[in-house]
N, CA, C and O atoms as a GROMACS GRO file, in nm:
protein
  252
    1UNK      N    1   0.080  -0.115  -0.021
    1UNK     CA    2   0.020  -0.040   0.017
    1UNK      C    3   0.079   0.127  -0.010
    1UNK      O    4   0.024   0.213  -0.079
    2UNK      N    5   0.182   0.136   0.055
    2UNK     CA    6   0.264   0.205   0.068
    2UNK      C    7   0.334   0.257  -0.032
    2UNK      O    8   0.345   0.377  -0.056
    3UNK      N    9   0.387   0.161  -0.098
    3UNK     CA   10   0.461   0.165  -0.244
    3UNK      C   11   0.361   0.254  -0.371
    3UNK      O   12   0.391   0.344  -0.450
    4UNK      N   13   0.228   0.178  -0.344
    4UNK     CA   14   0.134   0.282  -0.395
    4UNK      C   15   0.117   0.408  -0.421
    4UNK      O   16   0.115   0.483  -0.518
    5UNK      N   17   0.102   0.413  -0.275
    5UNK     CA   18   0.136   0.596  -0.227
    5UNK      C   19   0.228   0.655  -0.296
    5UNK      O   20   0.210   0.743  -0.381
    6UNK      N   21   0.330   0.608  -0.262
    6UNK     CA   22   0.465   0.658  -0.326
    6UNK      C   23   0.443   0.714  -0.470
    6UNK      O   24   0.461   0.833  -0.494
    7UNK      N   25   0.401   0.618  -0.574
    7UNK     CA   26   0.376   0.549  -0.715
    7UNK      C   27   0.291   0.680  -0.764
    7UNK      O   28   0.312   0.750  -0.863
    8UNK      N   29   0.223   0.687  -0.698
    8UNK     CA   30   0.092   0.786  -0.717
    8UNK      C   31   0.113   0.962  -0.680
    8UNK      O   32   0.059   1.061  -0.728
    9UNK      N   33   0.210   0.946  -0.578
    9UNK     CA   34   0.256   1.065  -0.526
    9UNK      C   35   0.366   1.134  -0.632
    9UNK      O   36   0.372   1.251  -0.669
   10UNK      N   37   0.469   0.996  -0.674
   10UNK     CA   38   0.541   1.062  -0.774
   10UNK      C   39   0.492   1.115  -0.906
   10UNK      O   40   0.546   1.207  -0.969
   11UNK      N   41   0.410   1.063  -0.932
   11UNK     CA   42   0.303   1.091  -1.082
   11UNK      C   43   0.269   1.225  -1.047
   11UNK      O   44   0.298   1.324  -1.115
   12UNK      N   45   0.214   1.226  -0.951
   12UNK     CA   46   0.173   1.419  -0.932
   12UNK      C   47   0.266   1.497  -0.936
   12UNK      O   48   0.257   1.601  -1.002
   13UNK      N   49   0.361   1.471  -0.876
   13UNK     CA   50   0.495   1.570  -0.867
   13UNK      C   51   0.547   1.579  -1.022
   13UNK      O   52   0.574   1.691  -1.066
   14UNK      N   53   0.562   1.464  -1.107
   14UNK     CA   54   0.604   1.458  -1.238
   14UNK      C   55   0.502   1.626  -1.289
   14UNK      O   56   0.526   1.741  -1.325
   15UNK      N   57   0.370   1.524  -1.258
   15UNK     CA   58   0.261   1.605  -1.396
   15UNK      C   59   0.266   1.754  -1.332
   15UNK      O   60   0.228   1.837  -1.415
   16UNK      N   61   0.295   1.798  -1.233
   16UNK     CA   62   0.256   1.943  -1.198
   16UNK      C   63   0.403   1.970  -1.198
   16UNK      O   64   0.416   2.089  -1.167
   17UNK      N   65   0.532   1.908  -1.221
   17UNK     CA   66   0.600   2.003  -1.289
   17UNK      C   67   0.625   2.005  -1.428
   17UNK      O   68   0.699   2.088  -1.480
   18UNK      N   69   0.569   1.922  -1.485
   18UNK     CA   70   0.535   1.945  -1.657
   18UNK      C   71   0.432   2.056  -1.670
   18UNK      O   72   0.428   2.098  -1.786
   19UNK      N   73   0.340   2.120  -1.582
   19UNK     CA   74   0.240   2.198  -1.597
   19UNK      C   75   0.314   2.335  -1.553
   19UNK      O   76   0.297   2.440  -1.617
   20UNK      N   77   0.394   2.326  -1.444
   20UNK     CA   78   0.436   2.476  -1.381
   20UNK      C   79   0.556   2.497  -1.507
   20UNK      O   80   0.570   2.618  -1.522
   21UNK      N   81   0.646   2.420  -1.601
   21UNK     CA   82   0.718   2.448  -1.656
   21UNK      C   83   0.651   2.494  -1.796
   21UNK      O   84   0.707   2.589  -1.849
   22UNK      N   85   0.547   2.445  -1.859
   22UNK     CA   86   0.441   2.491  -1.952
   22UNK      C   87   0.463   2.369  -2.051
   22UNK      O   88   0.426   2.376  -2.168
   23UNK      N   89   0.527   2.259  -1.998
   23UNK     CA   90   0.544   2.170  -2.115
   23UNK      C   91   0.408   2.085  -2.133
   23UNK      O   92   0.381   2.019  -2.234
   24UNK      N   93   0.323   2.096  -2.014
   24UNK     CA   94   0.188   2.036  -2.049
   24UNK      C   95   0.077   2.113  -2.064
   24UNK      O   96   0.050   2.191  -1.973
   25UNK      N   97  -0.012   2.104  -2.189
   25UNK     CA   98  -0.131   2.231  -2.191
   25UNK      C   99  -0.234   2.174  -2.221
   25UNK      O  100  -0.220   2.070  -2.285
   26UNK      N  101  -0.341   2.210  -2.194
   26UNK     CA  102  -0.440   2.169  -2.213
   26UNK      C  103  -0.504   2.173  -2.370
   26UNK      O  104  -0.486   2.278  -2.432
   27UNK      N  105  -0.563   2.085  -2.424
   27UNK     CA  106  -0.618   2.074  -2.552
   27UNK      C  107  -0.693   2.193  -2.601
   27UNK      O  108  -0.778   2.218  -2.516
   28UNK      N  109  -0.699   2.256  -2.672
   28UNK     CA  110  -0.750   2.360  -2.731
   28UNK      C  111  -0.862   2.323  -2.830
   28UNK      O  112  -0.851   2.203  -2.854
   29UNK      N  113  -0.964   2.376  -2.896
   29UNK     CA  114  -1.054   2.394  -3.016
   29UNK      C  115  -0.975   2.467  -3.099
   29UNK      O  116  -0.936   2.583  -3.092
   30UNK      N  117  -0.952   2.357  -3.202
   30UNK     CA  118  -0.957   2.428  -3.331
   30UNK      C  119  -1.010   2.551  -3.403
   30UNK      O  120  -1.131   2.548  -3.423
   31UNK      N  121  -0.943   2.661  -3.446
   31UNK     CA  122  -1.014   2.765  -3.494
   31UNK      C  123  -1.055   2.765  -3.622
   31UNK      O  124  -0.973   2.743  -3.712
   32UNK      N  125  -1.198   2.792  -3.653
   32UNK     CA  126  -1.255   2.741  -3.778
   32UNK      C  127  -1.320   2.869  -3.799
   32UNK      O  128  -1.363   2.955  -3.722
   33UNK      N  129  -1.313   2.856  -3.958
   33UNK     CA  130  -1.390   2.973  -4.049
   33UNK      C  131  -1.486   2.938  -4.081
   33UNK      O  132  -1.499   2.819  -4.052
   34UNK      N  133  -1.560   2.974  -4.124
   34UNK     CA  134  -1.717   2.975  -4.208
   34UNK      C  135  -1.647   2.848  -4.364
   34UNK      O  136  -1.705   2.749  -4.408
   35UNK      N  137  -1.523   2.900  -4.403
   35UNK     CA  138  -1.526   2.837  -4.541
   35UNK      C  139  -1.422   2.714  -4.472
   35UNK      O  140  -1.336   2.688  -4.556
   36UNK      N  141  -1.406   2.637  -4.353
   36UNK     CA  142  -1.304   2.538  -4.341
   36UNK      C  143  -1.406   2.436  -4.304
   36UNK      O  144  -1.355   2.324  -4.297
   37UNK      N  145  -1.557   2.440  -4.273
   37UNK     CA  146  -1.636   2.340  -4.262
   37UNK      C  147  -1.654   2.252  -4.389
   37UNK      O  148  -1.667   2.131  -4.372
   38UNK      N  149  -1.658   2.329  -4.578
   38UNK     CA  150  -1.688   2.238  -4.641
   38UNK      C  151  -1.561   2.209  -4.708
   38UNK      O  152  -1.575   2.176  -4.826
   39UNK      N  153  -1.460   2.212  -4.672
   39UNK     CA  154  -1.353   2.182  -4.740
   39UNK      C  155  -1.284   2.058  -4.706
   39UNK      O  156  -1.204   2.019  -4.791
   40UNK      N  157  -1.301   1.976  -4.587
   40UNK     CA  158  -1.205   1.852  -4.599
   40UNK      C  159  -1.370   1.750  -4.666
   40UNK      O  160  -1.352   1.640  -4.720
   41UNK      N  161  -1.461   1.786  -4.655
   41UNK     CA  162  -1.564   1.692  -4.750
   41UNK      C  163  -1.535   1.698  -4.895
   41UNK      O  164  -1.528   1.602  -4.972
   42UNK      N  165  -1.518   1.825  -4.923
   42UNK     CA  166  -1.491   1.856  -5.073
   42UNK      C  167  -1.367   1.778  -5.100
   42UNK      O  168  -1.371   1.718  -5.207
   43UNK      N  169  -1.238   1.760  -5.015
   43UNK     CA  170  -1.150   1.713  -5.063
   43UNK      C  171  -1.160   1.549  -5.042
   43UNK      O  172  -1.070   1.488  -5.101
   44UNK      N  173  -1.249   1.471  -4.970
   44UNK     CA  174  -1.296   1.374  -4.935
   44UNK      C  175  -1.303   1.294  -5.074
   44UNK      O  176  -1.236   1.208  -5.131
   45UNK      N  177  -1.456   1.390  -5.107
   45UNK     CA  178  -1.515   1.406  -5.284
   45UNK      C  179  -1.445   1.372  -5.360
   45UNK      O  180  -1.471   1.271  -5.424
   46UNK      N  181  -1.332   1.441  -5.381
   46UNK     CA  182  -1.260   1.464  -5.489
   46UNK      C  183  -1.173   1.356  -5.459
   46UNK      O  184  -1.148   1.316  -5.573
   47UNK      N  185  -1.112   1.284  -5.386
   47UNK     CA  186  -1.028   1.208  -5.368
   47UNK      C  187  -1.052   1.081  -5.437
   47UNK      O  188  -0.984   1.014  -5.516
   48UNK      N  189  -1.224   1.059  -5.362
   48UNK     CA  190  -1.282   0.903  -5.390
   48UNK      C  191  -1.295   0.913  -5.552
   48UNK      O  192  -1.266   0.819  -5.627
   49UNK      N  193  -1.351   1.062  -5.602
   49UNK     CA  194  -1.374   1.044  -5.761
   49UNK      C  195  -1.279   1.004  -5.787
   49UNK      O  196  -1.296   0.891  -5.831
   50UNK      N  197  -1.141   1.042  -5.786
   50UNK     CA  198  -1.000   1.041  -5.846
   50UNK      C  199  -0.956   0.869  -5.811
   50UNK      O  200  -0.885   0.814  -5.895
   51UNK      N  201  -0.989   0.807  -5.717
   51UNK     CA  202  -0.951   0.658  -5.732
   51UNK      C  203  -1.056   0.582  -5.804
   51UNK      O  204  -1.024   0.481  -5.867
   52UNK      N  205  -1.195   0.628  -5.798
   52UNK     CA  206  -1.290   0.592  -5.870
   52UNK      C  207  -1.243   0.590  -6.036
   52UNK      O  208  -1.256   0.494  -6.112
   53UNK      N  209  -1.199   0.689  -6.062
   53UNK     CA  210  -1.156   0.696  -6.193
   53UNK      C  211  -1.052   0.648  -6.257
   53UNK      O  212  -1.028   0.633  -6.377
   54UNK      N  213  -0.972   0.617  -6.123
   54UNK     CA  214  -0.815   0.585  -6.152
   54UNK      C  215  -0.848   0.377  -6.185
   54UNK      O  216  -0.782   0.300  -6.254
   55UNK      N  217  -0.973   0.350  -6.101
   55UNK     CA  218  -0.954   0.206  -6.113
   55UNK      C  219  -1.021   0.190  -6.229
   55UNK      O  220  -0.967   0.112  -6.307
   56UNK      N  221  -1.173   0.263  -6.282
   56UNK     CA  222  -1.245   0.239  -6.392
   56UNK      C  223  -1.151   0.220  -6.535
   56UNK      O  224  -1.192   0.153  -6.630
   57UNK      N  225  -1.032   0.285  -6.535
   57UNK     CA  226  -0.969   0.315  -6.652
   57UNK      C  227  -0.906   0.124  -6.696
   57UNK      O  228  -0.927   0.087  -6.812
   58UNK      N  229  -0.866   0.067  -6.640
   58UNK     CA  230  -0.802  -0.073  -6.648
   58UNK      C  231  -0.896  -0.140  -6.621
   58UNK      O  232  -0.847  -0.240  -6.567
   59UNK      N  233  -1.033  -0.154  -6.625
   59UNK     CA  234  -1.122  -0.254  -6.632
   59UNK      C  235  -1.135  -0.289  -6.761
   59UNK      O  236  -1.142  -0.410  -6.783
   60UNK      N  237  -1.142  -0.201  -6.871
   60UNK     CA  238  -1.201  -0.238  -6.999
   60UNK      C  239  -1.062  -0.299  -7.029
   60UNK      O  240  -0.950  -0.251  -7.014
   61UNK      N  241  -1.107  -0.432  -7.082
   61UNK     CA  242  -0.961  -0.520  -7.134
   61UNK      C  243  -1.085  -0.621  -7.258
   61UNK      O  244  -1.146  -0.726  -7.238
   62UNK      N  245  -1.082  -0.531  -7.379
   62UNK     CA  246  -1.151  -0.622  -7.500
   62UNK      C  247  -1.068  -0.686  -7.569
   62UNK      O  248  -0.952  -0.657  -7.599
   63UNK      N  249  -1.151  -0.804  -7.603
   63UNK     CA  250  -1.058  -0.896  -7.675
   63UNK      C  251  -1.086  -0.844  -7.844
   63UNK      O  252  -1.025  -0.898  -7.937
   0.00000   0.00000   0.00000
């Protein structure tokens, strides 16, 4: 039990030291503008269309 308390205390000291030195920061929300909401969907759609077009060219093996 004593060893467990020592380990928890050491972990708390490491975390508080990291936070005090500035090495540990809380996650923040990304700043989004009005145009950023549609860009990832457009990029995904463009990539899917490119993959489908690339795969469709090699399927036509007429003899």
